[in-house]
PDB file of all heavy atoms in Angstrom:
ATOM      1  N   MET A   1       0.828  -1.184   0.000  1.00  0.00           N
ATOM      2  CA  MET A   1       0.000   0.000   0.000  1.00  0.00           C
ATOM      3  C   MET A   1       0.872   1.248   0.000  1.00  0.00           C
ATOM      4  O   MET A   1       1.872   1.308   0.687  1.00  0.00           O
ATOM      5  CB  MET A   1      -0.898  -0.013   1.235  1.00  0.00           C
ATOM      6  CG  MET A   1      -1.902   1.087   1.236  1.00  0.00           C
ATOM      7  SD  MET A   1      -3.105   0.751   2.529  1.00  0.00           S
ATOM      8  CE  MET A   1      -3.546   2.383   2.941  1.00  0.00           C
ATOM      9  N   ARG A   2       0.486   2.236  -0.766  1.00  0.00           N
ATOM     10  CA  ARG A   2       1.258   3.473  -0.890  1.00  0.00           C
ATOM     11  C   ARG A   2       0.916   4.450   0.229  1.00  0.00           C
ATOM     12  O   ARG A   2      -0.234   4.618   0.591  1.00  0.00           O
ATOM     13  CB  ARG A   2       0.943   4.107  -2.240  1.00  0.00           C
ATOM     14  CG  ARG A   2       1.950   5.113  -2.661  1.00  0.00           C
ATOM     15  CD  ARG A   2       1.612   5.626  -4.014  1.00  0.00           C
ATOM     16  NE  ARG A   2       0.874   6.860  -3.793  1.00  0.00           N
ATOM     17  CZ  ARG A   2       0.379   7.604  -4.737  1.00  0.00           C
ATOM     18  NH1 ARG A   2       0.495   7.247  -5.979  1.00  0.00           N
ATOM     19  NH2 ARG A   2      -0.253   8.716  -4.466  1.00  0.00           N
ATOM     20  N   GLU A   3       1.937   5.108   0.773  1.00  0.00           N
ATOM     21  CA  GLU A   3       1.713   6.112   1.807  1.00  0.00           C
ATOM     22  C   GLU A   3       1.121   7.367   1.190  1.00  0.00           C
ATOM     23  O   GLU A   3       1.436   7.718   0.065  1.00  0.00           O
ATOM     24  CB  GLU A   3       3.025   6.467   2.500  1.00  0.00           C
ATOM     25  CG  GLU A   3       3.536   5.398   3.430  1.00  0.00           C
ATOM     26  CD  GLU A   3       4.703   5.895   4.243  1.00  0.00           C
ATOM     27  OE1 GLU A   3       4.614   7.002   4.792  1.00  0.00           O
ATOM     28  OE2 GLU A   3       5.697   5.173   4.303  1.00  0.00           O
ATOM     29  N   LEU A   4       0.281   8.049   1.931  1.00  0.00           N
ATOM     30  CA  LEU A   4      -0.329   9.278   1.443  1.00  0.00           C
ATOM     31  C   LEU A   4       0.376  10.517   1.956  1.00  0.00           C
ATOM     32  O   LEU A   4       0.208  11.591   1.411  1.00  0.00           O
ATOM     33  CB  LEU A   4      -1.808   9.329   1.837  1.00  0.00           C
ATOM     34  CG  LEU A   4      -2.668   8.231   1.228  1.00  0.00           C
ATOM     35  CD1 LEU A   4      -4.097   8.357   1.735  1.00  0.00           C
ATOM     36  CD2 LEU A   4      -2.637   8.287  -0.286  1.00  0.00           C
ATOM     37  N   ALA A   5       1.174  10.396   3.008  1.00  0.00           N
ATOM     38  CA  ALA A   5       1.895  11.534   3.563  1.00  0.00           C
ATOM     39  C   ALA A   5       3.394  11.303   3.417  1.00  0.00           C
ATOM     40  O   ALA A   5       3.888  10.193   3.613  1.00  0.00           O
ATOM     41  CB  ALA A   5       1.541  11.731   5.032  1.00  0.00           C
ATOM     42  N   TYR A   6       4.109  12.351   3.058  1.00  0.00           N
ATOM     43  CA  TYR A   6       5.548  12.258   2.828  1.00  0.00           C
ATOM     44  C   TYR A   6       6.272  13.347   3.610  1.00  0.00           C
ATOM     45  O   TYR A   6       5.825  14.497   3.649  1.00  0.00           O
ATOM     46  CB  TYR A   6       5.874  12.432   1.345  1.00  0.00           C
ATOM     47  CG  TYR A   6       5.249  11.384   0.482  1.00  0.00           C
ATOM     48  CD1 TYR A   6       4.022  11.605  -0.131  1.00  0.00           C
ATOM     49  CD2 TYR A   6       5.865  10.157   0.284  1.00  0.00           C
ATOM     50  CE1 TYR A   6       3.439  10.632  -0.928  1.00  0.00           C
ATOM     51  CE2 TYR A   6       5.289   9.188  -0.501  1.00  0.00           C
ATOM     52  CZ  TYR A   6       4.077   9.431  -1.109  1.00  0.00           C
ATOM     53  OH  TYR A   6       3.492   8.472  -1.881  1.00  0.00           O
ATOM     54  N   LEU A   7       7.401  13.003   4.204  1.00  0.00           N
ATOM     55  CA  LEU A   7       8.253  13.948   4.921  1.00  0.00           C
ATOM     56  C   LEU A   7       8.937  14.864   3.914  1.00  0.00           C
ATOM     57  O   LEU A   7       9.463  14.405   2.901  1.00  0.00           O
ATOM     58  CB  LEU A   7       9.307  13.201   5.737  1.00  0.00           C
ATOM     59  CG  LEU A   7      10.361  14.045   6.440  1.00  0.00           C
ATOM     60  CD1 LEU A   7       9.730  14.931   7.509  1.00  0.00           C
ATOM     61  CD2 LEU A   7      11.427  13.147   7.052  1.00  0.00           C
ATOM     62  N   LEU A   8       8.933  16.165   4.186  1.00  0.00           N
ATOM     63  CA  LEU A   8       9.624  17.139   3.345  1.00  0.00           C
ATOM     64  C   LEU A   8      10.986  17.418   3.985  1.00  0.00           C
ATOM     65  O   LEU A   8      11.147  18.328   4.789  1.00  0.00           O
ATOM     66  CB  LEU A   8       8.790  18.425   3.219  1.00  0.00           C
ATOM     67  CG  LEU A   8       7.418  18.229   2.574  1.00  0.00           C
ATOM     68  CD1 LEU A   8       6.630  19.521   2.624  1.00  0.00           C
ATOM     69  CD2 LEU A   8       7.553  17.730   1.152  1.00  0.00           C
ATOM     70  N   GLU A   9      11.956  16.590   3.646  1.00  0.00           N
ATOM     71  CA  GLU A   9      13.285  16.672   4.257  1.00  0.00           C
ATOM     72  C   GLU A   9      14.010  17.952   3.869  1.00  0.00           C
ATOM     73  O   GLU A   9      13.912  18.419   2.749  1.00  0.00           O
ATOM     74  CB  GLU A   9      14.124  15.472   3.834  1.00  0.00           C
ATOM     75  CG  GLU A   9      13.617  14.169   4.396  1.00  0.00           C
ATOM     76  CD  GLU A   9      14.518  13.017   4.031  1.00  0.00           C
ATOM     77  OE1 GLU A   9      15.725  13.121   4.306  1.00  0.00           O
ATOM     78  OE2 GLU A   9      14.004  12.039   3.480  1.00  0.00           O
ATOM     79  N   GLY A  10      14.724  18.514   4.839  1.00  0.00           N
ATOM     80  CA  GLY A  10      15.538  19.696   4.597  1.00  0.00           C
ATOM     81  C   GLY A  10      14.774  21.004   4.691  1.00  0.00           C
ATOM     82  O   GLY A  10      15.360  22.067   4.537  1.00  0.00           O
ATOM     83  N   LEU A  11      13.473  20.938   4.972  1.00  0.00           N
ATOM     84  CA  LEU A  11      12.687  22.160   5.100  1.00  0.00           C
ATOM     85  C   LEU A  11      12.418  22.454   6.563  1.00  0.00           C
ATOM     86  O   LEU A  11      12.399  21.576   7.409  1.00  0.00           O
ATOM     87  CB  LEU A  11      11.363  22.025   4.345  1.00  0.00           C
ATOM     88  CG  LEU A  11      11.483  21.856   2.842  1.00  0.00           C
ATOM     89  CD1 LEU A  11      10.096  21.747   2.222  1.00  0.00           C
ATOM     90  CD2 LEU A  11      12.238  23.014   2.218  1.00  0.00           C
ATOM     91  N   ARG A  12      12.202  23.732   6.856  1.00  0.00           N
ATOM     92  CA  ARG A  12      11.997  24.200   8.225  1.00  0.00           C
ATOM     93  C   ARG A  12      10.622  24.851   8.332  1.00  0.00           C
ATOM     94  O   ARG A  12      10.197  25.574   7.444  1.00  0.00           O
ATOM     95  CB  ARG A  12      13.084  25.224   8.553  1.00  0.00           C
ATOM     96  CG  ARG A  12      13.097  25.717   9.960  1.00  0.00           C
ATOM     97  CD  ARG A  12      14.232  26.713  10.189  1.00  0.00           C
ATOM     98  NE  ARG A  12      15.540  26.152   9.895  1.00  0.00           N
ATOM     99  CZ  ARG A  12      16.295  25.515  10.777  1.00  0.00           C
ATOM    100  NH1 ARG A  12      15.876  25.356  11.998  1.00  0.00           N
ATOM    101  NH2 ARG A  12      17.473  25.048  10.427  1.00  0.00           N
ATOM    102  N   CYS A  13       9.936  24.604   9.432  1.00  0.00           N
ATOM    103  CA  CYS A  13       8.635  25.223   9.693  1.00  0.00           C
ATOM    104  C   CYS A  13       8.837  26.713   9.944  1.00  0.00           C
ATOM    105  O   CYS A  13       9.694  27.115  10.734  1.00  0.00           O
ATOM    106  CB  CYS A  13       7.981  24.577  10.912  1.00  0.00           C
ATOM    107  SG  CYS A  13       6.431  25.351  11.406  1.00  0.00           S
ATOM    108  N   SER A  14       8.060  27.546   9.271  1.00  0.00           N
ATOM    109  CA  SER A  14       8.200  28.993   9.446  1.00  0.00           C
ATOM    110  C   SER A  14       7.622  29.479  10.768  1.00  0.00           C
ATOM    111  O   SER A  14       7.910  30.576  11.214  1.00  0.00           O
ATOM    112  CB  SER A  14       7.536  29.741   8.288  1.00  0.00           C
ATOM    113  OG  SER A  14       6.148  29.515   8.299  1.00  0.00           O
ATOM    114  N   CYS A  15       6.814  28.645  11.409  1.00  0.00           N
ATOM    115  CA  CYS A  15       6.183  29.030  12.672  1.00  0.00           C
ATOM    116  C   CYS A  15       7.080  28.699  13.876  1.00  0.00           C
ATOM    117  O   CYS A  15       7.386  29.563  14.679  1.00  0.00           O
ATOM    118  CB  CYS A  15       4.839  28.338  12.790  1.00  0.00           C
ATOM    119  SG  CYS A  15       3.835  28.903  14.161  1.00  0.00           S
ATOM    120  N   CYS A  16       7.510  27.440  13.988  1.00  0.00           N
ATOM    121  CA  CYS A  16       8.296  27.018  15.159  1.00  0.00           C
ATOM    122  C   CYS A  16       9.782  26.826  14.848  1.00  0.00           C
ATOM    123  O   CYS A  16      10.564  26.563  15.745  1.00  0.00           O
ATOM    124  CB  CYS A  16       7.719  25.734  15.749  1.00  0.00           C
ATOM    125  SG  CYS A  16       7.942  24.261  14.714  1.00  0.00           S
ATOM    126  N   LEU A  17      10.161  26.927  13.564  1.00  0.00           N
ATOM    127  CA  LEU A  17      11.545  26.821  13.088  1.00  0.00           C
ATOM    128  C   LEU A  17      12.162  25.433  13.257  1.00  0.00           C
ATOM    129  O   LEU A  17      13.367  25.270  13.154  1.00  0.00           O
ATOM    130  CB  LEU A  17      12.442  27.874  13.730  1.00  0.00           C
ATOM    131  CG  LEU A  17      12.005  29.331  13.498  1.00  0.00           C
ATOM    132  CD1 LEU A  17      12.943  30.282  14.214  1.00  0.00           C
ATOM    133  CD2 LEU A  17      11.927  29.652  12.012  1.00  0.00           C
ATOM    134  N   SER A  18      11.338  24.421  13.501  1.00  0.00           N
ATOM    135  CA  SER A  18      11.838  23.044  13.588  1.00  0.00           C
ATOM    136  C   SER A  18      12.149  22.527  12.188  1.00  0.00           C
ATOM    137  O   SER A  18      11.399  22.769  11.246  1.00  0.00           O
ATOM    138  CB  SER A  18      10.800  22.134  14.234  1.00  0.00           C
ATOM    139  OG  SER A  18      10.583  22.515  15.560  1.00  0.00           O
ATOM    140  N   GLU A  19      13.260  21.819  12.071  1.00  0.00           N
ATOM    141  CA  GLU A  19      13.673  21.279  10.774  1.00  0.00           C
ATOM    142  C   GLU A  19      13.235  19.823  10.655  1.00  0.00           C
ATOM    143  O   GLU A  19      13.217  19.084  11.634  1.00  0.00           O
ATOM    144  CB  GLU A  19      15.192  21.377  10.633  1.00  0.00           C
ATOM    145  CG  GLU A  19      15.664  21.095   9.237  1.00  0.00           C
ATOM    146  CD  GLU A  19      17.148  21.385   9.046  1.00  0.00           C
ATOM    147  OE1 GLU A  19      17.783  21.907   9.976  1.00  0.00           O
ATOM    148  OE2 GLU A  19      17.645  21.079   7.967  1.00  0.00           O
ATOM    149  N   ASN A  20      12.876  19.422   9.431  1.00  0.00           N
ATOM    150  CA  ASN A  20      12.464  18.057   9.115  1.00  0.00           C
ATOM    151  C   ASN A  20      11.222  17.607   9.890  1.00  0.00           C
ATOM    152  O   ASN A  20      11.109  16.452  10.291  1.00  0.00           O
ATOM    153  CB  ASN A  20      13.610  17.064   9.343  1.00  0.00           C
ATOM    154  CG  ASN A  20      14.760  17.313   8.397  1.00  0.00           C
ATOM    155  OD1 ASN A  20      14.574  17.751   7.273  1.00  0.00           O
ATOM    156  ND2 ASN A  20      15.967  17.050   8.862  1.00  0.00           N
ATOM    157  N   THR A  21      10.274  18.511  10.089  1.00  0.00           N
ATOM    158  CA  THR A  21       9.019  18.159  10.754  1.00  0.00           C
ATOM    159  C   THR A  21       7.812  18.421   9.854  1.00  0.00           C
ATOM    160  O   THR A  21       6.680  18.238  10.292  1.00  0.00           O
ATOM    161  CB  THR A  21       8.836  18.940  12.073  1.00  0.00           C
ATOM    162  OG1 THR A  21       8.851  20.333  11.793  1.00  0.00           O
ATOM    163  CG2 THR A  21       9.919  18.593  13.068  1.00  0.00           C
ATOM    164  N   LEU A  22       8.040  18.840   8.612  1.00  0.00           N
ATOM    165  CA  LEU A  22       6.940  19.129   7.695  1.00  0.00           C
ATOM    166  C   LEU A  22       6.586  17.896   6.888  1.00  0.00           C
ATOM    167  O   LEU A  22       7.453  17.218   6.344  1.00  0.00           O
ATOM    168  CB  LEU A  22       7.320  20.267   6.739  1.00  0.00           C
ATOM    169  CG  LEU A  22       7.562  21.622   7.388  1.00  0.00           C
ATOM    170  CD1 LEU A  22       8.018  22.615   6.337  1.00  0.00           C
ATOM    171  CD2 LEU A  22       6.328  22.121   8.104  1.00  0.00           C
ATOM    172  N   TRP A  23       5.290  17.611   6.829  1.00  0.00           N
ATOM    173  CA  TRP A  23       4.768  16.483   6.069  1.00  0.00           C
ATOM    174  C   TRP A  23       3.738  16.997   5.090  1.00  0.00           C
ATOM    175  O   TRP A  23       2.969  17.896   5.417  1.00  0.00           O
ATOM    176  CB  TRP A  23       4.111  15.483   7.007  1.00  0.00           C
ATOM    177  CG  TRP A  23       5.089  14.730   7.834  1.00  0.00           C
ATOM    178  CD1 TRP A  23       5.759  15.177   8.937  1.00  0.00           C
ATOM    179  CD2 TRP A  23       5.531  13.398   7.616  1.00  0.00           C
ATOM    180  NE1 TRP A  23       6.581  14.200   9.419  1.00  0.00           N
ATOM    181  CE2 TRP A  23       6.458  13.092   8.628  1.00  0.00           C
ATOM    182  CE3 TRP A  23       5.221  12.436   6.671  1.00  0.00           C
ATOM    183  CZ2 TRP A  23       7.077  11.856   8.714  1.00  0.00           C
ATOM    184  CZ3 TRP A  23       5.843  11.204   6.767  1.00  0.00           C
ATOM    185  CH2 TRP A  23       6.760  10.933   7.773  1.00  0.00           C
ATOM    186  N   ILE A  24       3.718  16.449   3.892  1.00  0.00           N
ATOM    187  CA  ILE A  24       2.703  16.797   2.917  1.00  0.00           C
ATOM    188  C   ILE A  24       1.768  15.600   2.736  1.00  0.00           C
ATOM    189  O   ILE A  24       2.225  14.470   2.587  1.00  0.00           O
ATOM    190  CB  ILE A  24       3.309  17.246   1.570  1.00  0.00           C
ATOM    191  CG1 ILE A  24       2.197  17.745   0.647  1.00  0.00           C
ATOM    192  CG2 ILE A  24       4.140  16.156   0.927  1.00  0.00           C
ATOM    193  CD1 ILE A  24       2.690  18.494  -0.572  1.00  0.00           C
ATOM    194  N   ASP A  25       0.488  15.869   2.811  1.00  0.00           N
ATOM    195  CA  ASP A  25      -0.541  14.865   2.563  1.00  0.00           C
ATOM    196  C   ASP A  25      -1.109  15.168   1.183  1.00  0.00           C
ATOM    197  O   ASP A  25      -1.837  16.150   1.007  1.00  0.00           O
ATOM    198  CB  ASP A  25      -1.628  14.953   3.633  1.00  0.00           C
ATOM    199  CG  ASP A  25      -2.699  13.886   3.479  1.00  0.00           C
ATOM    200  OD1 ASP A  25      -2.890  13.380   2.355  1.00  0.00           O
ATOM    201  OD2 ASP A  25      -3.349  13.569   4.480  1.00  0.00           O
ATOM    202  N   LEU A  26      -0.730  14.367   0.198  1.00  0.00           N
ATOM    203  CA  LEU A  26      -1.115  14.624  -1.182  1.00  0.00           C
ATOM    204  C   LEU A  26      -2.612  14.477  -1.405  1.00  0.00           C
ATOM    205  O   LEU A  26      -3.209  15.216  -2.186  1.00  0.00           O
ATOM    206  CB  LEU A  26      -0.344  13.697  -2.127  1.00  0.00           C
ATOM    207  CG  LEU A  26       1.159  13.907  -2.162  1.00  0.00           C
ATOM    208  CD1 LEU A  26       1.823  12.845  -3.026  1.00  0.00           C
ATOM    209  CD2 LEU A  26       1.490  15.287  -2.675  1.00  0.00           C
ATOM    210  N   ALA A  27      -3.242  13.545  -0.727  1.00  0.00           N
ATOM    211  CA  ALA A  27      -4.676  13.321  -0.913  1.00  0.00           C
ATOM    212  C   ALA A  27      -5.486  14.510  -0.409  1.00  0.00           C
ATOM    213  O   ALA A  27      -6.473  14.901  -1.023  1.00  0.00           O
ATOM    214  CB  ALA A  27      -5.100  12.041  -0.198  1.00  0.00           C
ATOM    215  N   ALA A  28      -5.070  15.097   0.706  1.00  0.00           N
ATOM    216  CA  ALA A  28      -5.799  16.221   1.294  1.00  0.00           C
ATOM    217  C   ALA A  28      -5.294  17.566   0.794  1.00  0.00           C
ATOM    218  O   ALA A  28      -5.968  18.580   0.962  1.00  0.00           O
ATOM    219  CB  ALA A  28      -5.682  16.162   2.816  1.00  0.00           C
ATOM    220  N   GLY A  29      -4.099  17.610   0.195  1.00  0.00           N
ATOM    221  CA  GLY A  29      -3.519  18.872  -0.254  1.00  0.00           C
ATOM    222  C   GLY A  29      -3.118  19.767   0.901  1.00  0.00           C
ATOM    223  O   GLY A  29      -3.322  20.972   0.880  1.00  0.00           O
ATOM    224  N   VAL A  30      -2.512  19.154   1.935  1.00  0.00           N
ATOM    225  CA  VAL A  30      -2.153  19.882   3.157  1.00  0.00           C
ATOM    226  C   VAL A  30      -0.695  19.610   3.510  1.00  0.00           C
ATOM    227  O   VAL A  30      -0.224  18.488   3.405  1.00  0.00           O
ATOM    228  CB  VAL A  30      -3.051  19.426   4.333  1.00  0.00           C
ATOM    229  CG1 VAL A  30      -2.627  20.066   5.639  1.00  0.00           C
ATOM    230  CG2 VAL A  30      -4.499  19.713   4.043  1.00  0.00           C
ATOM    231  N   VAL A  31      -0.002  20.670   3.940  1.00  0.00           N
ATOM    232  CA  VAL A  31       1.328  20.530   4.537  1.00  0.00           C
ATOM    233  C   VAL A  31       1.160  20.837   6.010  1.00  0.00           C
ATOM    234  O   VAL A  31       0.517  21.822   6.377  1.00  0.00           O
ATOM    235  CB  VAL A  31       2.346  21.507   3.905  1.00  0.00           C
ATOM    236  CG1 VAL A  31       3.672  21.457   4.653  1.00  0.00           C
ATOM    237  CG2 VAL A  31       2.557  21.192   2.444  1.00  0.00           C
ATOM    238  N   GLU A  32       1.721  19.973   6.874  1.00  0.00           N
ATOM    239  CA  GLU A  32       1.545  20.140   8.314  1.00  0.00           C
ATOM    240  C   GLU A  32       2.863  19.932   9.040  1.00  0.00           C
ATOM    241  O   GLU A  32       3.646  19.051   8.680  1.00  0.00           O
ATOM    242  CB  GLU A  32       0.523  19.138   8.822  1.00  0.00           C
ATOM    243  CG  GLU A  32       0.277  19.228  10.308  1.00  0.00           C
ATOM    244  CD  GLU A  32      -0.720  18.197  10.774  1.00  0.00           C
ATOM    245  OE1 GLU A  32      -0.312  17.048  11.002  1.00  0.00           O
ATOM    246  OE2 GLU A  32      -1.894  18.561  10.887  1.00  0.00           O
ATOM    247  N   CYS A  33       3.093  20.754  10.059  1.00  0.00           N
ATOM    248  CA  CYS A  33       4.251  20.581  10.937  1.00  0.00           C
ATOM    249  C   CYS A  33       3.861  19.628  12.053  1.00  0.00           C
ATOM    250  O   CYS A  33       2.897  19.876  12.778  1.00  0.00           O
ATOM    251  CB  CYS A  33       4.685  21.924  11.514  1.00  0.00           C
ATOM    252  SG  CYS A  33       6.054  21.776  12.687  1.00  0.00           S
ATOM    253  N   ARG A  34       4.597  18.544  12.213  1.00  0.00           N
ATOM    254  CA  ARG A  34       4.290  17.557  13.251  1.00  0.00           C
ATOM    255  C   ARG A  34       4.761  18.024  14.627  1.00  0.00           C
ATOM    256  O   ARG A  34       4.397  17.454  15.632  1.00  0.00           O
ATOM    257  CB  ARG A  34       4.940  16.211  12.913  1.00  0.00           C
ATOM    258  CG  ARG A  34       4.370  15.594  11.655  1.00  0.00           C
ATOM    259  CD  ARG A  34       2.970  15.052  11.891  1.00  0.00           C
ATOM    260  NE  ARG A  34       2.271  14.678  10.675  1.00  0.00           N
ATOM    261  CZ  ARG A  34       2.195  13.480  10.172  1.00  0.00           C
ATOM    262  NH1 ARG A  34       2.828  12.489  10.756  1.00  0.00           N
ATOM    263  NH2 ARG A  34       1.505  13.251   9.072  1.00  0.00           N
ATOM    264  N   GLU A  35       5.544  19.101  14.679  1.00  0.00           N
ATOM    265  CA  GLU A  35       6.025  19.628  15.956  1.00  0.00           C
ATOM    266  C   GLU A  35       5.011  20.581  16.586  1.00  0.00           C
ATOM    267  O   GLU A  35       4.632  20.421  17.734  1.00  0.00           O
ATOM    268  CB  GLU A  35       7.357  20.351  15.752  1.00  0.00           C
ATOM    269  CG  GLU A  35       8.015  20.830  17.020  1.00  0.00           C
ATOM    270  CD  GLU A  35       8.521  19.705  17.908  1.00  0.00           C
ATOM    271  OE1 GLU A  35       8.860  18.627  17.381  1.00  0.00           O
ATOM    272  OE2 GLU A  35       8.577  19.908  19.129  1.00  0.00           O
ATOM    273  N   CYS A  36       4.550  21.584  15.816  1.00  0.00           N
ATOM    274  CA  CYS A  36       3.657  22.600  16.385  1.00  0.00           C
ATOM    275  C   CYS A  36       2.221  22.513  15.874  1.00  0.00           C
ATOM    276  O   CYS A  36       1.340  23.168  16.406  1.00  0.00           O
ATOM    277  CB  CYS A  36       4.202  23.993  16.112  1.00  0.00           C
ATOM    278  SG  CYS A  36       4.142  24.520  14.386  1.00  0.00           S
ATOM    279  N   GLY A  37       1.980  21.745  14.807  1.00  0.00           N
ATOM    280  CA  GLY A  37       0.633  21.576  14.286  1.00  0.00           C
ATOM    281  C   GLY A  37       0.215  22.590  13.239  1.00  0.00           C
ATOM    282  O   GLY A  37      -0.893  22.533  12.728  1.00  0.00           O
ATOM    283  N   GLN A  38       1.083  23.547  12.934  1.00  0.00           N
ATOM    284  CA  GLN A  38       0.763  24.546  11.909  1.00  0.00           C
ATOM    285  C   GLN A  38       0.529  23.850  10.575  1.00  0.00           C
ATOM    286  O   GLN A  38       1.240  22.905  10.228  1.00  0.00           O
ATOM    287  CB  GLN A  38       1.910  25.554  11.781  1.00  0.00           C
ATOM    288  CG  GLN A  38       1.673  26.666  10.800  1.00  0.00           C
ATOM    289  CD  GLN A  38       0.573  27.623  11.249  1.00  0.00           C
ATOM    290  OE1 GLN A  38       0.356  27.819  12.429  1.00  0.00           O
ATOM    291  NE2 GLN A  38      -0.092  28.212  10.300  1.00  0.00           N
ATOM    292  N   GLY A  39      -0.464  24.307   9.832  1.00  0.00           N
ATOM    293  CA  GLY A  39      -0.771  23.682   8.563  1.00  0.00           C
ATOM    294  C   GLY A  39      -1.018  24.704   7.479  1.00  0.00           C
ATOM    295  O   GLY A  39      -1.254  25.881   7.754  1.00  0.00           O
ATOM    296  N   ALA A  40      -0.956  24.247   6.242  1.00  0.00           N
ATOM    297  CA  ALA A  40      -1.217  25.104   5.088  1.00  0.00           C
ATOM    298  C   ALA A  40      -1.813  24.263   3.976  1.00  0.00           C
ATOM    299  O   ALA A  40      -1.438  23.110   3.788  1.00  0.00           O
ATOM    300  CB  ALA A  40       0.076  25.757   4.610  1.00  0.00           C
ATOM    301  N   LEU A  41      -2.760  24.844   3.256  1.00  0.00           N
ATOM    302  CA  LEU A  41      -3.334  24.185   2.093  1.00  0.00           C
ATOM    303  C   LEU A  41      -2.443  24.447   0.889  1.00  0.00           C
ATOM    304  O   LEU A  41      -1.888  25.532   0.748  1.00  0.00           O
ATOM    305  CB  LEU A  41      -4.739  24.726   1.821  1.00  0.00           C
ATOM    306  CG  LEU A  41      -5.774  24.478   2.905  1.00  0.00           C
ATOM    307  CD1 LEU A  41      -7.072  25.185   2.539  1.00  0.00           C
ATOM    308  CD2 LEU A  41      -6.016  22.999   3.094  1.00  0.00           C
ATOM    309  N   VAL A  42      -2.317  23.455   0.030  1.00  0.00           N
ATOM    310  CA  VAL A  42      -1.515  23.617  -1.182  1.00  0.00           C
ATOM    311  C   VAL A  42      -2.348  23.242  -2.394  1.00  0.00           C
ATOM    312  O   VAL A  42      -3.201  22.357  -2.334  1.00  0.00           O
ATOM    313  CB  VAL A  42      -0.229  22.758  -1.151  1.00  0.00           C
ATOM    314  CG1 VAL A  42       0.726  23.256  -0.091  1.00  0.00           C
ATOM    315  CG2 VAL A  42      -0.541  21.304  -0.925  1.00  0.00           C
ATOM    316  N   SER A  43      -2.105  23.932  -3.502  1.00  0.00           N
ATOM    317  CA  SER A  43      -2.791  23.633  -4.750  1.00  0.00           C
ATOM    318  C   SER A  43      -1.979  22.599  -5.503  1.00  0.00           C
ATOM    319  O   SER A  43      -0.796  22.801  -5.781  1.00  0.00           O
ATOM    320  CB  SER A  43      -2.926  24.904  -5.584  1.00  0.00           C
ATOM    321  OG  SER A  43      -3.460  24.593  -6.843  1.00  0.00           O
ATOM    322  N   LEU A  44      -2.590  21.493  -5.839  1.00  0.00           N
ATOM    323  CA  LEU A  44      -1.892  20.423  -6.539  1.00  0.00           C
ATOM    324  C   LEU A  44      -2.261  20.362  -8.011  1.00  0.00           C
ATOM    325  O   LEU A  44      -1.860  19.456  -8.721  1.00  0.00           O
ATOM    326  CB  LEU A  44      -2.194  19.083  -5.870  1.00  0.00           C
ATOM    327  CG  LEU A  44      -1.795  18.983  -4.399  1.00  0.00           C
ATOM    328  CD1 LEU A  44      -2.238  17.650  -3.828  1.00  0.00           C
ATOM    329  CD2 LEU A  44      -0.314  19.161  -4.235  1.00  0.00           C
ATOM    330  N   ASP A  45      -3.013  21.344  -8.502  1.00  0.00           N
ATOM    331  CA  ASP A  45      -3.431  21.386  -9.894  1.00  0.00           C
ATOM    332  C   ASP A  45      -2.304  21.984 -10.737  1.00  0.00           C
ATOM    333  O   ASP A  45      -2.078  23.189 -10.727  1.00  0.00           O
ATOM    334  CB  ASP A  45      -4.699  22.220 -10.041  1.00  0.00           C
ATOM    335  CG  ASP A  45      -5.272  22.167 -11.433  1.00  0.00           C
ATOM    336  OD1 ASP A  45      -4.778  21.355 -12.252  1.00  0.00           O
ATOM    337  OD2 ASP A  45      -6.205  22.927 -11.716  1.00  0.00           O
ATOM    338  N   ALA A  46      -1.595  21.154 -11.485  1.00  0.00           N
ATOM    339  CA  ALA A  46      -0.453  21.602 -12.277  1.00  0.00           C
ATOM    340  C   ALA A  46      -0.869  22.487 -13.452  1.00  0.00           C
ATOM    341  O   ALA A  46      -0.079  23.269 -13.953  1.00  0.00           O
ATOM    342  CB  ALA A  46       0.334  20.407 -12.796  1.00  0.00           C
ATOM    343  N   GLY A  47      -2.112  22.390 -13.901  1.00  0.00           N
ATOM    344  CA  GLY A  47      -2.562  23.165 -15.035  1.00  0.00           C
ATOM    345  C   GLY A  47      -3.035  24.565 -14.683  1.00  0.00           C
ATOM    346  O   GLY A  47      -3.300  25.395 -15.545  1.00  0.00           O
ATOM    347  N   GLU A  48      -3.098  24.890 -13.412  1.00  0.00           N
ATOM    348  CA  GLU A  48      -3.594  26.179 -12.967  1.00  0.00           C
ATOM    349  C   GLU A  48      -2.477  27.216 -12.952  1.00  0.00           C
ATOM    350  O   GLU A  48      -1.401  26.969 -12.452  1.00  0.00           O
ATOM    351  CB  GLU A  48      -4.165  26.035 -11.564  1.00  0.00           C
ATOM    352  CG  GLU A  48      -4.819  27.286 -11.021  1.00  0.00           C
ATOM    353  CD  GLU A  48      -5.405  27.049  -9.656  1.00  0.00           C
ATOM    354  OE1 GLU A  48      -6.032  25.995  -9.441  1.00  0.00           O
ATOM    355  OE2 GLU A  48      -5.214  27.912  -8.795  1.00  0.00           O
ATOM    356  N   GLU A  49      -2.749  28.382 -13.524  1.00  0.00           N
ATOM    357  CA  GLU A  49      -1.765  29.478 -13.503  1.00  0.00           C
ATOM    358  C   GLU A  49      -2.246  30.580 -12.581  1.00  0.00           C
ATOM    359  O   GLU A  49      -3.429  30.836 -12.476  1.00  0.00           O
ATOM    360  CB  GLU A  49      -1.585  30.042 -14.912  1.00  0.00           C
ATOM    361  CG  GLU A  49      -0.888  29.078 -15.837  1.00  0.00           C
ATOM    362  CD  GLU A  49      -0.583  29.719 -17.181  1.00  0.00           C
ATOM    363  OE1 GLU A  49      -0.402  30.946 -17.212  1.00  0.00           O
ATOM    364  OE2 GLU A  49      -0.529  28.985 -18.157  1.00  0.00           O
ATOM    365  N   LEU A  50      -1.298  31.224 -11.910  1.00  0.00           N
ATOM    366  CA  LEU A  50      -1.649  32.325 -11.009  1.00  0.00           C
ATOM    367  C   LEU A  50      -1.562  33.647 -11.714  1.00  0.00           C
ATOM    368  O   LEU A  50      -0.849  33.909 -12.576  1.00  0.00           O
ATOM    369  CB  LEU A  50      -0.730  32.335  -9.798  1.00  0.00           C
ATOM    370  CG  LEU A  50      -0.826  31.088  -8.924  1.00  0.00           C
ATOM    371  CD1 LEU A  50       0.220  31.167  -7.820  1.00  0.00           C
ATOM    372  CD2 LEU A  50      -2.196  30.953  -8.328  1.00  0.00           C
TER     373      LEU A  50
END
């Protein structure tokens, strides 16, 4: 079975400054810090332009 959440290695949380605690959940489109709980929604639509 494939994992739905992946560790974002080498990145730091902008809220608590902890390194290697950010996880991306591709199914939900969310990045979350496992240390402080801060989260952010991400757009996974590659065809969308800003």
